[in-house]
MARROLUM-757684 format. One record per residue: x, y, z of N, C-alpha, C in turn; residue in three letters. Coordinates in steps of 0.02 Angstrom, whole numbers, padded with zeros to 5 digits, always signed. Example, Ala and Ser with C-alpha at 12.3 -4.5 7.8 and 13.67 -1.06 7.14 Angstrom:
<recs>
+00660-00284+00390+00615-00225+00390+00660-00165+00390ALA/+00642-00112+00354+00684-00053+00357+00645+00002+00394SER/
</recs>
This chain:
<recs>
-01106-00676-00051-01089-00612-00079-01080-00560-00025MET/-01127-00552+00020-01126-00498+00068-01068-00503+00116THR/-01042-00563+00129-00986-00568+00175-00921-00538+00146ASP/-00920-00527+00080-00861-00496+00049-00871-00421+00037ARG/-00929-00394+00056-00945-00323+00045-00904-00279+00092MET/-00878-00224+00065-00838-00177+00104-00866-00107+00091HIS/-00874-00067+00143-00896+00002+00136-00835+00049+00137LEU/-00832+00092+00087-00782+00146+00087-00820+00209+00106ILE/-00814+00231+00169-00853+00288+00192-00831+00353+00157PRO/-00878+00398+00147-00863+00464+00118-00819+00504+00165ARG/-00781+00549+00135-00740+00598+00172-00689+00565+00218ARG/-00658+00512+00194-00605+00478+00231-00542+00476+00188THR/-00484+00463+00218-00424+00456+00177-00432+00402+00123PRO/-00466+00347+00139-00476+00294+00090-00518+00319+00031GLU/-00572+00355+00045-00615+00380-00009-00579+00433-00051SER/-00538+00475-00019-00499+00525-00056-00449+00491-00102ARG/-00417+00438-00079-00369+00402-00121-00404+00370-00181ALA/-00464+00343-00170-00502+00314-00225-00519+00367-00276VAL/-00543+00425-00253-00561+00479-00299-00501+00502-00339VAL/-00444+00509-00307-00383+00529-00343-00363+00478-00397GLU/-00367+00414-00380-00349+00362-00428-00399+00360-00486ARG/-00463+00368-00470-00514+00369-00523-00501+00426-00572VAL/-00484+00485-00546-00469+00541-00590-00409+00527-00635GLN/-00358+00496-00608-00299+00477-00647-00318+00428-00702THR/-00357+00376-00684-00375+00324-00733-00423+00352-00785VAL/-00467+00396-00767-00511+00427-00817-00470+00463-00870LEU/-00417+00497-00849-00372+00531-00896-00337+00479-00941ASP/-00311+00427-00909-00275+00375-00947-00320+00340-00997LEU/-00381+00322-00976-00426+00286-01023-00450+00333-01079THR/-00459+00397-01065-00479+00442-01118-00423+00448-01170SER/-00361+00447-01149-00305+00448-01196-00300+00382-01234ARG/-00310+00326-01199-00308+00260-01231-00359+00255-01288LEU/-00418+00279-01274-00474+00267-01320-00475+00313-01381ASN/-00427+00359-01387-00421+00400-01448-00359+00382-01489VAL/-00319+00336-01464-00260+00314-01503-00282+00277-01565LEU/-00244+00283-01619-00256+00239-01676-00243+00167-01655PRO/-00284+00121-01679-00274+00052-01659-00205+00027-01678TYR/-00176+00053-01731-00110+00031-01754-00054+00051-01705SER/-00068+00095-01658-00017+00115-01609-00015+00066-01551ASP/+00009+00005-01566+00010-00049-01515+00056-00030-01457ALA/+00111+00003-01471+00158+00022-01417+00126+00072-01370GLU/+00092+00122-01397+00058+00172-01355+00002+00141-01315GLY/-00036+00096-01347-00091+00062-01313-00065+00020-01254ARG/-00011-00017-01266+00017-00059-01213+00044-00016-01156THR/+00075+00040-01172+00101+00085-01120+00045+00114-01078ALA/-00010+00135-01110-00066+00164-01071-00101+00110-01030LEU/-00111+00051-01058-00141-00003-01019-00098-00022-00959LEU/-00033-00021-00968+00013-00036-00913+00009+00018-00859SER/+00001+00081-00880-00007+00135-00831-00073+00128-00793ALA/-00126+00108-00829-00191+00098-00798-00187+00042-00746ILE/-00154-00013-00764-00149-00072-00720-00097-00063-00665LEU/-00051-00016-00673+00001-00005-00624+00057-00056-00629GLY/+00059-00093-00684+00111-00144-00697+00106-00162-00771ARG/+00157-00194-00798+00154-00211-00870+00095-00255-00888PRO/+00064-00239-00944+00012-00282-00971+00044-00346-00993LEU/+00020-00404-00969+00049-00467-00992+00045-00474-01068PRO/+00097-00500-01099+00100-00503-01172+00047-00550-01201SER/+00020-00596-01162-00031-00641-01188-00102-00620-01170ASP/-00110-00558-01148-00176-00529-01135-00192-00480-01191VAL/-00251-00487-01220-00273-00442-01274-00332-00402-01249THR/-00327-00336-01255-00382-00291-01237-00393-00244-01297ILE/-00452-00249-01327-00468-00205-01383-00502-00142-01356TYR/-00478-00083-01376-00512-00022-01357-00575-00012-01398PRO/-00622+00029-01377-00616+00066-01315-00623+00021-01254PRO/-00588+00040-01201-00588+00004-01138-00594+00055-01083PHE/-00636+00041-01034-00648+00087-00979-00637+00051-00912TYR/-00609+00085-00865-00607+00061-00796-00601+00121-00751CYS/-00611+00110-00686-00611+00167-00640-00552+00167-00592ASP/-00516+00112-00587-00461+00108-00538-00399+00077-00568HIS/-00408+00020-00601-00354-00012-00637-00308-00055-00595GLY/-00291-00032-00536-00242-00067-00494-00269-00132-00465LEU/-00335-00141-00468-00366-00200-00437-00390-00251-00488ALA/-00361-00249-00549-00378-00298-00601-00320-00346-00607ILE/-00336-00411-00605-00286-00463-00613-00306-00508-00671SER/-00261-00514-00720-00274-00556-00778-00233-00620-00775PHE/-00265-00676-00791-00230-00739-00801-00199-00741-00870GLY/-00174-00798-00889-00142-00807-00954-00194-00812-01010ALA/-00176-00785-01068-00216-00793-01129-00287-00768-01122ASN/-00295-00710-01092-00361-00678-01084-00375-00633-01144VAL/-00436-00634-01168-00457-00591-01223-00515-00547-01199PHE/-00510-00481-01208-00562-00433-01191-00579-00394-01254VAL/-00641-00400-01277-00662-00368-01338-00677-00294-01326ASN/-00700-00259-01377-00710-00187-01375-00765-00166-01328GLN/-00758-00103-01304-00810-00068-01267-00828-00101-01200ASN/-00778-00130-01167-00790-00160-01101-00775-00109-01047CYS/-00811-00116-00991-00802-00072-00933-00790-00115-00872SER/-00732-00105-00841-00714-00142-00781-00709-00093-00722PHE/-00760-00091-00681-00760-00047-00622-00732-00089-00565TYR/-00668-00081-00553-00628-00130-00514-00608-00108-00445ASP/-00638-00058-00416-00617-00036-00349-00618-00093-00299ILE/-00667-00138-00306-00673-00195-00261-00630-00255-00281GLY/-00598-00252-00339-00555-00306-00362-00587-00351-00413GLY/-00553-00362-00469-00576-00407-00521-00519-00455-00537ILE/-00534-00520-00533-00487-00572-00552-00515-00610-00611THR/-00476-00614-00664-00498-00647-00725-00451-00705-00738ILE/-00478-00766-00740-00438-00826-00746-00412-00839-00816GLY/-00366-00886-00820-00334-00906-00883-00386-00923-00936ASP/-00369-00905-00997-00407-00924-01057-00480-00899-01056ARG/-00492-00846-01021-00559-00816-01019-00568-00772-01080THR/-00627-00775-01110-00646-00732-01167-00704-00687-01145MET/-00696-00623-01156-00746-00574-01136-00769-00537-01198ILE/-00834-00541-01212-00863-00512-01272-00869-00436-01268GLY/-00890-00405-01323-00896-00332-01325-00951-00307-01278PRO/-00939-00248-01250-00990-00215-01210-01002-00244-01141GLY/-00956-00286-01117-00966-00317-01051-00949-00267-00996VAL/-00989-00267-00943-00976-00225-00884-00966-00271-00824THR/-00909-00262-00792-00894-00295-00728-00892-00239-00676LEU/-00939-00238-00630-00944-00183-00582-00938-00209-00511SER/-00886-00186-00476-00874-00209-00408-00897-00159-00355THR/-00928-00105-00376-00949-00053-00328-01023-00038-00334ALA/-01050-00014-00279-01120+00007-00276-01128+00053-00216GLY/-01187+00056-00190-01202+00097-00131-01243+00055-00083HIS/-01243+00074-00019-01286+00038+00028-01358+00040+00003PRO/-01395-00013+00017-01463-00019-00008-01512+00024+00032VAL/-01503+00029+00097-01550+00067+00139-01548+00141+00118ALA/-01606+00172+00106-01607+00241+00083-01569+00289+00129PRO/-01574+00280+00194-01540+00326+00240-01464+00316+00241ASP/-01439+00262+00213-01366+00250+00212-01336+00257+00143ALA/-01378+00268+00092-01354+00269+00023-01300+00319+00008ARG/-01298+00373+00044-01248+00426+00031-01190+00422+00080HIS/-01185+00368+00117-01131+00360+00166-01064+00341+00135ASP/-01066+00319+00073-01005+00298+00039-01022+00248-00015GLY/-00971+00211-00037-00983+00159-00086-00967+00091-00056ILE/-01004+00042-00079-00990-00027-00059-00952-00060-00115THR/-00907-00105-00097-00870-00143-00147-00868-00216-00128THR/-00864-00258-00179-00855-00330-00170-00821-00356-00233ALA/-00775-00402-00226-00736-00425-00284-00778-00467-00331PRO/-00757-00466-00394-00782-00512-00445-00726-00560-00463ILE/-00743-00624-00464-00694-00676-00484-00723-00713-00543VAL/-00684-00713-00597-00701-00752-00657-00648-00806-00661VAL/-00668-00868-00652-00620-00923-00651-00596-00940-00722GLU/-00557-00993-00730-00526-01012-00793-00578-01035-00844GLU/-00559-01024-00908-00597-01050-00966-00670-01028-00968ASP/-00683-00967-00947-00750-00939-00949-00759-00899-01013VAL/-00818-00901-01042-00836-00861-01100-00895-00817-01078TRP/-00884-00751-01080-00937-00703-01063-00958-00669-01128ILE/-01021-00678-01147-01046-00651-01210-01056-00576-01209GLY/-01075-00549-01266-01084-00477-01276-01135-00447-01227ALA/-01118-00388-01204-01164-00347-01164-01189-00379-01099ASN/-01147-00420-01069-01162-00449-01004-01144-00399-00950VAL/-01182-00398-00896-01166-00358-00837-01157-00406-00778THR/-01101-00399-00742-01088-00439-00683-01086-00393-00623VAL/-01125-00409-00571-01133-00369-00511-01077-00382-00460ALA/-01069-00337-00412-01018-00345-00360-01026-00411-00322PRO/-00969-00442-00306-00968-00500-00264-00980-00566-00298GLY/-00987-00567-00364-01004-00627-00401-00940-00666-00419VAL/-00945-00732-00414-00895-00778-00440-00926-00818-00496THR/-00892-00820-00553-00914-00860-00610-00866-00919-00614ILE/-00894-00979-00605-00854-01040-00602-00822-01059-00667GLY/-00767-01096-00661-00726-01116-00719-00768-01152-00771ARG/-00752-01138-00835-00785-01172-00889-00854-01148-00906GLY/-00880-01099-00872-00948-01076-00883-00953-01031-00945SER/-01014-01026-00971-01030-00982-01026-01087-00937-01004VAL/-01078-00872-01012-01130-00824-00995-01155-00794-01061ILE/-01218-00808-01076-01248-00787-01140-01256-00712-01145GLY/-01256-00687-01206-01261-00616-01221-01320-00585-01185ALA/-01308-00526-01156-01360-00487-01125-01379-00506-01054GLY/-01350-00558-01027-01368-00580-00960-01344-00531-00907ALA/-01382-00527-00853-01363-00490-00794-01349-00541-00740VAL/-01288-00543-00715-01267-00594-00668-01260-00562-00599ILE/-01306-00578-00554-01306-00549-00487-01294-00602-00433ALA/-01287-00665-00454-01274-00720-00407-01216-00761-00435LYS/-01183-00797-00391-01128-00841-00413-01153-00891-00464ASP/-01109-00909-00510-01123-00958-00562-01079-01019-00549VAL/-01109-01077-00544-01071-01138-00532-01026-01154-00591ALA/-00974-01191-00580-00928-01212-00633-00966-01250-00687ALA/-00942-01241-00748-00968-01279-00806-01043-01271-00817ASN/-01067-01209-00810-01138-01194-00817-01148-01143-00874THR/-01201-01152-00912-01221-01103-00962-01278-01061-00932VAL/-01271-00995-00935-01321-00949-00909-01342-00902-00964VAL/-01408-00891-00971-01433-00843-01019-01477-00793-00982THR/-01495-00739-01017-01534-00687-00985-01605-00709-00968SER/-01634-00752-01007-01703-00772-00996-01713-00823-00941GLY/-01666-00868-00932-01679-00924-00887-01628-00932-00832SER/-01578-00887-00829-01521-00895-00784-01484-00960-00798GLN/-01491-01012-00760-01453-01073-00773-01489-01114-00826VAL/-01455-01126-00882-01485-01164-00936-01466-01238-00929VAL/-01402-01252-00923-01380-01321-00918-01307-01323-00896ARG/-01287-01378-00872-01217-01390-00857-01182-01406-00922LYS/-01121-01380-00930-01079-01395-00987-01052-01465-00978VAL/-01051-01505-01031-01026-01573-01025-00952-01574-01010LEU/
</recs>
């Protein structure tokens, strides 16, 4: 995980660009989340503006949906994202084909340095990779730098701070429960 960590120092051109993009996306997501659900055309247009490219026709995202950057989210084919998900994607989020994401899931690619004297130096980022055929249950939180292996199931309410091997079931109480057959 730590080898993929990147620091965006405060008061730099990079941090200013991030702040500007976050402000733009906050406006776009606030508009998205007040649309009537029946306004599919408006929803698709706003999601495309958030992502900086057209939303793939085989990707379903139910609002409300929140993110902070948008440009660093990559969706595979046939991805489903349920309501009230938050994708903090400054560090990059890749979601593999046929992934299902339950309601209230948070994928967070950013944090701060751990050392108290460095905590205000900027933000740290690390990508999240969700491989193919993953099912992430309701109210799961995934930390920066995590890879969830193909075919895995993440049980509702789990906090995932370490990589998950392919074809593994993880729950909040026990972390790794069993390998999927």
